[in-house]
C-alpha positions as CSV (number, residue, x, y, z in Angstrom):
1,M,0.0,0.0,0.0
2,E,1.3,3.4,-1.0
3,Y,1.0,6.5,1.2
4,K,1.2,10.0,-0.2
5,V,3.3,12.4,1.8
6,V,1.6,15.7,2.0
7,K,3.8,18.8,2.3
8,E,3.3,20.8,5.4
9,M,1.4,24.0,4.6
10,E,3.3,27.2,4.6
11,K,2.5,29.4,7.5
12,P,1.4,33.0,6.6
13,E,3.9,35.8,7.1
14,S,1.4,37.7,9.2
15,I,-1.7,36.6,11.1
16,S,-3.8,39.6,10.0
17,G,-4.4,38.1,6.6
18,D,-3.1,41.1,4.7
19,I,-0.5,39.1,2.8
20,G,-0.1,40.4,-0.7
21,R,-2.3,43.4,-0.2
22,S,-1.1,46.9,-0.9
23,E,-1.5,49.7,1.5
24,K,-4.1,51.3,-0.8
25,E,-6.2,48.1,-0.8
26,L,-5.9,47.9,3.0
27,A,-7.0,51.5,3.3
28,G,-10.0,50.8,1.0
29,L,-11.0,47.8,3.1
30,K,-10.8,49.8,6.3
31,D,-12.9,52.5,4.8
32,S,-15.4,49.9,3.6
33,I,-15.6,48.5,7.1
34,E,-16.2,51.9,8.6
35,L,-18.9,52.6,6.0
36,N,-20.6,49.3,6.8
37,K,-20.5,50.1,10.5
38,A,-22.0,53.5,9.9
39,L,-24.8,52.0,7.7
40,F,-25.4,49.3,10.4
41,D,-25.7,51.9,13.1
42,Y,-28.1,54.0,10.9
43,A,-30.2,51.0,10.1
44,K,-30.3,50.0,13.8
45,D,-31.4,53.4,14.8
46,E,-34.1,53.4,12.1
47,L,-35.4,50.0,13.3
48,E,-35.5,51.1,16.9
49,A,-37.5,54.2,15.9
50,N,-39.9,52.0,13.9
51,F,-40.4,49.7,16.8
52,E,-41.1,52.6,19.1
53,A,-43.7,53.9,16.6
54,M,-45.3,50.5,16.3
55,E,-45.5,50.2,20.1
56,R,-47.3,53.6,20.2
57,D,-49.6,52.6,17.4
58,L,-50.4,49.3,19.0
59,A,-51.2,51.0,22.3
60,E,-53.5,53.4,20.5
61,I,-55.2,50.5,18.6
62,L,-55.8,48.7,21.9
63,R,-57.1,51.8,23.5
64,W,-59.6,52.3,20.7
65,K,-60.5,48.7,20.8
66,G,-61.3,49.0,24.5
67,K,-63.5,52.0,23.7
68,Q,-65.2,50.2,20.9
69,K,-66.0,47.2,23.2
70,R,-67.3,49.5,25.9
71,L,-69.6,51.3,23.4
72,W,-70.8,48.1,22.0
73,Q,-71.7,46.8,25.4
74,E,-73.6,50.0,26.2
75,Y,-75.4,49.7,22.9
76,E,-76.4,46.1,23.7
77,E,-77.7,47.2,27.1
78,W,-79.7,50.0,25.6
79,R,-81.1,47.7,23.0
80,R,-82.3,45.2,25.6
81,R,-84.4,47.9,27.5
């Protein structure tokens, strides 16, 4: 039976993963990361604002539903008289 000998993989020169990348490419990646962070923060703020608005709307709907139920009960009582 034959066994193949696998060469040991070469270790990278740096752990950061920027091997073969120019300073310009690295600067572009860093700018891209910062832009993505800013967009994420903006989207997160928008979602939080939307959730707050939905909570207010739901509270208003439930308040009106309570009024509607009370008025319907009063109508039913009036009708039975």
